[in-house]
C-alpha positions in Angstrom: 18.8 62.1 187.3 16.8 63.4 190.1 18.0 66.6 191.8 19.5 66.1 195.0 18.3 67.9 198.1 20.6 70.3 199.6 22.9 69.3 202.8 24.0 71.4 205.8 27.4 72.1 203.5 25.1 74.0 201.1 24.1 76.3 203.9 27.2 76.7 205.6 28.1 80.0 203.8 24.6 81.5 204.5 24.5 80.2 208.3 28.0 80.3 209.2 29.8 77.8 211.4 27.4 74.9 212.1 28.1 73.0 215.3 27.6 69.2 215.5 24.5 68.3 217.5 24.8 68.6 221.2 26.8 71.7 220.9 24.5 74.7 220.9 25.8 77.9 219.4 25.7 81.0 221.5 24.1 84.0 219.8 25.2 87.5 220.5 22.2 89.7 221.3 22.9 93.7 220.0 21.4 96.5 221.8 18.7 98.2 219.9 19.8 101.8 219.1 17.5 104.3 221.2 15.9 105.5 217.7 13.4 103.6 216.3 14.8 100.3 214.6 14.3 99.8 210.8 11.5 97.3 210.1 9.9 97.9 213.6 6.1 98.7 213.0 4.8 101.9 214.8 1.2 103.7 214.9 2.3 105.8 212.1 3.4 103.0 209.6 1.5 102.1 206.4 1.3 98.8 204.8 1.6 98.3 201.2 2.2 95.6 198.6 5.5 95.4 196.5 5.9 93.2 193.5 9.2 92.1 192.2 10.7 89.1 190.5 10.9 86.0 192.4 14.8 85.9 192.1 15.1 89.1 194.1 12.9 87.5 196.8 15.3 84.6 197.4 18.2 86.9 197.0 16.6 89.5 199.7 15.8 86.8 202.1 19.5 85.3 201.9 20.9 88.8 202.3 18.6 89.3 205.3 19.8 85.9 206.7 23.3 86.9 206.2 22.8 90.4 207.9 20.8 89.0 210.7 18.1 91.3 209.8 14.5 91.4 208.0 13.8 91.7 204.4 11.4 94.6 205.5 14.4 96.3 206.9 16.5 95.8 203.7 13.6 97.3 201.8 13.2 100.4 204.1 16.8 100.9 203.7 16.8 100.8 200.1 13.7 103.2 199.9 15.4 105.6 202.3 18.7 105.4 200.0 16.4 106.4 196.9 15.0 109.4 198.6 18.6 110.5 199.8 19.9 110.2 196.2 17.2 112.4 194.9 17.7 115.0 197.7 14.3 114.4 199.4 14.3 114.8 203.2 12.1 112.3 205.2 12.3 114.3 208.5 
C-alpha cells in the first residue's frame, strides 16, 4: 500500500493551533535582548561544517520550529553548554 502524505493534523503538534483559511493567526514578536542574539552573524564569526546523522537533522529542525528559533541557535547553545560543563570560559 502506498504511503499516505501527511495531513494538517500530522503537523498540529509542531505548528500549534491551525486556523481555518481566512482567519490569519497573529504572531507575537518578542523583543531582542540588548546582548548579541544567539544565531546571529557578526564580523568575528567563523563558519564551519558539522556532520551529524540525518535523524538529528530532522529532530533539530522540529525543535527549532517548536521553540521559534533556528537550528544554528540550538547548535550554538549546545556548544556553549559543552564548554560550561568543562569549565571553559568563552569571554
